[in-house]
C-alpha positions as CSV (number, residue, x, y, z in Angstrom):
1,M,-25.0,-17.4,4.3
2,P,-21.7,-19.2,4.8
3,I,-18.8,-16.7,5.1
4,L,-17.0,-18.5,2.2
5,S,-19.8,-17.6,-0.1
6,R,-19.5,-14.0,0.8
7,F,-15.8,-13.9,-0.1
8,L,-16.4,-15.6,-3.4
9,R,-19.0,-13.0,-4.5
10,P,-17.7,-9.8,-6.2
11,S,-17.6,-6.9,-3.7
12,A,-17.2,-3.1,-4.2
13,F,-14.6,-1.0,-2.5
14,V,-15.9,1.3,0.2
15,L,-15.1,4.8,-1.1
16,A,-16.6,7.0,1.7
17,L,-15.5,5.6,5.0
18,T,-15.3,9.0,6.6
19,L,-18.9,10.0,5.8
20,P,-20.4,8.8,9.1
21,A,-17.9,10.8,11.0
22,V,-18.6,13.9,8.9
23,A,-22.4,13.5,9.5
24,L,-21.8,13.1,13.2
25,A,-19.7,16.2,13.4
26,Q,-22.7,18.2,12.0
27,E,-25.0,17.1,14.8
28,P,-25.4,19.1,18.0
29,A,-22.6,18.3,20.4
30,A,-23.6,16.2,23.4
31,A,-22.6,17.1,26.9
32,P,-18.9,16.2,27.5
33,A,-18.5,12.8,29.1
34,T,-15.8,11.7,31.5
35,P,-12.9,10.3,29.4
36,A,-12.8,6.6,29.4
37,T,-9.6,4.9,30.4
38,P,-7.8,3.8,27.2
39,A,-8.0,0.0,26.7
40,A,-4.7,-1.8,26.9
41,P,-3.5,-3.0,23.5
42,A,-4.4,-6.6,22.8
43,A,-1.6,-9.1,23.3
44,K,-0.2,-10.5,20.1
45,L,-1.2,-14.1,19.8
46,S,1.3,-16.8,18.9
47,P,0.8,-18.3,15.4
48,D,0.1,-21.6,17.1
49,T,-2.8,-20.2,19.2
50,V,-5.9,-22.3,18.4
51,V,-8.9,-20.0,17.6
52,A,-11.4,-22.7,16.4
53,K,-11.6,-26.5,15.8
54,V,-13.5,-28.2,12.9
55,N,-14.2,-31.9,13.6
56,G,-11.1,-31.8,15.9
57,V,-8.8,-30.1,13.3
58,P,-7.5,-26.8,14.7
59,V,-7.7,-23.4,13.1
60,T,-4.8,-21.3,14.3
61,Q,-3.9,-17.6,14.5
62,G,-1.2,-18.4,11.9
63,D,-3.9,-19.7,9.6
64,L,-5.8,-16.4,10.0
65,T,-2.6,-14.4,9.2
66,I,-2.1,-16.3,5.9
67,A,-5.8,-15.9,5.0
68,G,-5.6,-12.2,5.8
69,E,-2.8,-11.8,3.3
70,D,-4.9,-13.2,0.4
71,P,-5.9,-10.4,-1.9
72,A,-9.2,-12.2,-2.6
73,L,-10.1,-11.7,1.1
74,S,-9.5,-8.0,1.2
75,L,-11.8,-6.4,3.8
76,P,-11.5,-2.6,3.4
77,G,-13.3,-0.6,6.1
78,V,-13.6,-3.5,8.5
79,D,-12.0,-3.0,12.0
80,E,-9.5,-5.6,13.3
81,A,-12.1,-7.3,15.6
82,G,-14.6,-7.6,12.7
83,K,-12.0,-8.8,10.3
84,K,-10.8,-11.5,12.7
85,G,-14.4,-12.8,13.1
86,L,-14.9,-12.9,9.3
87,L,-11.6,-14.7,8.8
88,V,-12.4,-17.3,11.5
89,D,-15.7,-18.0,9.8
90,Y,-14.0,-18.2,6.5
91,M,-11.4,-20.7,7.8
92,I,-14.2,-22.8,9.3
93,D,-15.9,-22.9,5.9
94,L,-12.6,-23.7,4.3
95,R,-11.9,-26.6,6.7
96,V,-15.4,-28.0,6.4
97,G,-15.2,-27.9,2.6
98,A,-11.7,-29.4,2.5
99,Q,-12.6,-32.2,4.8
100,A,-15.6,-33.1,2.6
101,A,-13.4,-33.0,-0.5
102,D,-10.9,-35.3,1.3
103,A,-13.7,-37.7,2.1
104,A,-14.7,-37.7,-1.6
105,K,-11.1,-38.4,-2.5
106,V,-10.8,-35.3,-4.6
107,G,-7.2,-35.0,-3.7
108,E,-6.3,-38.3,-5.2
109,T,-7.2,-37.4,-8.8
110,P,-4.3,-36.8,-11.2
111,E,-5.7,-33.4,-12.1
112,F,-5.7,-32.3,-8.4
113,K,-2.2,-33.5,-7.9
114,R,-1.0,-31.5,-10.9
115,K,-2.7,-28.4,-9.5
116,L,-1.2,-29.0,-6.1
117,A,2.3,-29.4,-7.6
118,Y,1.8,-26.2,-9.6
119,F,0.6,-24.1,-6.7
120,R,3.4,-25.5,-4.5
121,D,6.0,-24.4,-7.0
122,K,4.4,-21.0,-7.4
123,L,4.3,-20.4,-3.7
124,L,7.9,-21.4,-3.3
125,L,9.0,-19.1,-6.1
126,D,7.0,-16.2,-4.9
127,D,8.4,-16.5,-1.4
128,Y,11.9,-17.0,-2.7
129,L,11.8,-14.0,-5.0
130,E,10.3,-11.8,-2.2
131,Q,13.1,-12.9,0.1
132,E,15.9,-12.3,-2.4
133,A,14.5,-9.0,-3.7
134,K,14.7,-7.5,-0.3
135,K,18.4,-7.7,-0.5
136,A,18.4,-5.5,-3.6
137,A,15.7,-3.0,-2.7
138,T,17.6,-1.4,0.2
139,P,17.2,2.3,1.2
140,D,20.7,3.0,0.0
141,A,20.0,1.4,-3.4
142,A,16.8,3.3,-3.7
143,K,18.4,6.6,-3.0
144,A,21.3,5.9,-5.4
145,L,18.9,5.0,-8.2
146,Y,16.8,8.2,-7.5
147,D,20.0,10.4,-7.6
148,Q,21.2,8.7,-10.8
149,T,17.8,9.2,-12.5
150,V,17.5,12.8,-11.4
151,K,20.9,13.6,-12.9
152,S,19.8,12.2,-16.3
153,M,16.5,14.1,-16.4
154,K,16.3,17.1,-18.8
155,P,14.3,20.2,-17.8
156,E,10.8,20.1,-19.3
157,E,8.5,23.0,-19.9
158,E,5.0,22.7,-18.6
159,V,1.9,24.8,-19.4
160,H,-1.2,25.3,-17.2
161,A,-4.1,26.0,-19.6
162,R,-7.8,26.0,-20.1
163,H,-9.8,25.2,-23.2
164,I,-13.3,25.3,-24.6
165,L,-14.1,22.5,-27.1
166,V,-16.9,22.9,-29.7
167,D,-17.9,21.1,-32.9
168,N,-17.2,23.8,-35.6
169,E,-15.0,26.7,-36.4
170,A,-17.8,29.3,-36.5
171,D,-18.8,28.6,-32.9
172,A,-15.1,28.6,-31.8
173,K,-14.6,32.1,-33.5
174,K,-17.6,33.5,-31.7
175,I,-16.4,32.2,-28.3
176,A,-12.9,33.5,-28.9
177,A,-14.3,37.0,-29.8
178,R,-16.5,37.0,-26.6
179,I,-13.5,36.1,-24.4
180,K,-11.2,38.6,-26.0
181,G,-14.0,41.1,-25.6
182,G,-13.8,40.7,-21.8
183,E,-16.1,37.8,-20.9
184,D,-15.0,35.2,-18.4
185,F,-13.4,32.2,-19.9
186,S,-14.3,29.8,-17.1
187,K,-18.0,30.8,-17.2
188,I,-18.2,30.3,-21.0
189,A,-16.4,26.9,-20.7
190,G,-18.9,25.7,-18.2
191,E,-21.8,26.7,-20.5
192,L,-20.5,25.7,-23.9
193,S,-17.6,23.3,-23.8
194,K,-18.1,19.8,-25.2
195,D,-15.3,18.3,-23.1
196,P,-16.9,16.6,-20.2
197,G,-13.6,16.1,-18.4
198,S,-12.8,19.8,-18.0
199,K,-16.2,21.5,-18.5
200,A,-17.1,21.5,-14.8
201,E,-13.7,23.0,-13.9
202,G,-14.1,25.9,-16.3
203,G,-12.1,24.2,-19.0
204,D,-9.1,23.7,-16.7
205,L,-6.6,21.1,-17.9
206,G,-4.1,21.6,-15.2
207,W,-0.3,21.3,-15.8
208,F,0.9,19.3,-18.8
209,T,4.0,18.7,-20.9
210,K,4.0,19.1,-24.7
211,E,3.9,15.3,-25.4
212,R,0.8,14.9,-23.3
213,M,-1.4,16.7,-25.8
214,V,-2.2,16.1,-29.4
215,A,0.1,17.9,-31.7
216,P,-2.0,20.9,-33.0
217,F,-3.2,21.7,-29.5
218,A,0.3,21.4,-28.0
219,E,1.9,23.5,-30.7
220,A,-0.6,26.3,-30.1
221,A,-0.5,26.2,-26.3
222,F,3.3,26.2,-26.0
223,K,3.7,29.2,-28.3
224,M,1.4,31.3,-26.3
225,S,2.2,33.6,-23.3
226,P,0.4,33.5,-19.9
227,G,-2.9,35.3,-20.2
228,Q,-3.2,34.9,-23.9
229,V,-6.3,33.5,-25.6
230,S,-5.9,31.6,-28.9
231,D,-7.7,31.8,-32.2
232,P,-9.6,28.5,-32.9
233,V,-7.4,25.4,-33.1
234,K,-8.5,22.3,-34.9
235,T,-7.8,18.7,-33.7
236,Q,-9.4,15.4,-34.3
237,F,-11.6,16.2,-31.3
238,G,-13.1,19.4,-32.7
239,W,-12.3,23.1,-32.4
240,H,-10.6,24.5,-29.4
241,V,-10.2,28.0,-27.8
242,I,-7.2,27.9,-25.5
243,K,-6.2,30.2,-22.7
244,V,-2.7,29.8,-21.1
245,E,-2.7,30.5,-17.4
246,E,0.9,29.9,-16.5
247,K,4.2,28.4,-17.7
248,R,7.0,26.8,-15.7
249,T,9.9,24.3,-15.8
250,K,8.4,21.0,-14.6
251,P,9.6,20.4,-11.0
252,I,11.6,17.3,-10.3
253,P,9.7,15.0,-7.9
254,S,11.3,14.6,-4.5
255,F,12.7,11.3,-3.3
256,D,9.9,10.8,-0.9
257,E,7.4,11.3,-3.7
258,M,9.2,8.7,-5.9
259,K,10.3,6.2,-3.2
260,E,7.4,3.8,-3.7
261,Q,8.0,3.6,-7.5
262,V,11.8,3.3,-7.0
263,D,11.3,0.4,-4.6
264,Q,8.9,-1.3,-7.0
265,Y,11.4,-0.9,-9.8
266,L,14.3,-2.3,-7.8
267,T,12.2,-5.2,-6.6
268,R,11.0,-6.1,-10.1
269,K,14.4,-5.8,-11.6
270,A,16.0,-7.9,-8.9
271,Q,13.3,-10.6,-9.4
272,Q,13.8,-10.6,-13.1
273,D,17.6,-10.8,-12.8
274,I,17.2,-13.8,-10.4
275,I,15.0,-15.7,-12.9
276,L,17.4,-14.9,-15.8
277,K,20.4,-16.1,-13.8
278,L,18.6,-19.3,-12.7
279,R,17.7,-20.1,-16.3
280,E,21.3,-19.6,-17.4
281,S,22.6,-22.0,-14.8
282,A,19.9,-24.6,-15.3
283,K,19.9,-27.5,-17.8
284,I,16.7,-26.9,-19.7
285,E,15.4,-29.2,-22.4
286,R,12.5,-28.2,-24.5
287,T,10.6,-31.2,-26.0
288,D,7.8,-29.2,-27.6
289,A,8.0,-27.4,-31.0
290,A,10.8,-25.0,-31.2
291,P,9.6,-21.7,-29.8
292,T,10.0,-18.3,-31.4
293,A,13.1,-16.6,-30.0
294,P,11.8,-14.2,-27.2
295,A,12.6,-10.6,-27.3
296,P,15.3,-9.5,-24.9
297,A,13.9,-8.9,-21.4
298,T,13.9,-5.3,-20.3
299,P,13.2,-4.0,-16.8
300,T,9.8,-2.3,-16.3
301,P,10.4,1.5,-16.0
302,A,10.2,2.9,-12.4
303,T,7.9,5.6,-13.6
304,P,4.3,4.8,-14.7
305,P,3.4,4.9,-18.4
306,A,2.4,8.3,-19.8
307,D,-1.2,9.1,-20.0
308,A,-2.9,8.9,-23.3
309,K,-2.7,12.1,-25.2
310,K,-5.6,14.4,-24.8
311,P,-6.7,17.9,-25.6
């Protein structure tokens, strides 16, 4: 099968790349061998290095680099040598197909020329925004934004709790009585809870802030003391028996934990500001129907959106 066809087909991510190593570790150890001399690192090839030719047209190392940056050609779990071989095959297929399209004069149609102009503009804009955003997303700017954000954060209380979810109040009352009588909460949760997300963990919901949970559940949990078991609590999901394990003030994430999100925020904001500034300085004439006034643009928050509320 041509390598181009392989890339065009949907592929699944490899989720267990370490399994072969784990299996190997469980086998009897072989006799120690004499250590091999480490191979010298491969010399970095110039972008102009020719790796193949298709009807006399070269495929270069630079072509492979560009292809390797294409998200559609992601090759998780493939080593560098294997990846290079696949990319060379892909570029050969691409050149063969492009040459056939040229011969068929596909590139001379008005539709193709419009597409070419569109993708040229898009690539130019993407590279320009990436280049300019790097000037804004500096280490100093990231640290300053983190420090400013931390100062504005208010302390939040968190609860670590477990729950057992059942369909009716009568069952919830029986379960609460059993637990208050000394039976193990986790064991009963594993046997009777209707919540598939926490049942296998003994009903454990981990740490959460008040707004993460539906109101009746949150009100009950945050009024309780560590070790306390609730009477049945009704929500739209059913009836809950809750046990609070611990309470704390939510810890502030460190700069290292937030650095990736801060950098993303700075990059997005810089790119948005560039576009707005360019629009302001450009002479723009709309000849279509008058558009509805757009809502004021707002930067995407540095932090991810809150999870949907859950019990």
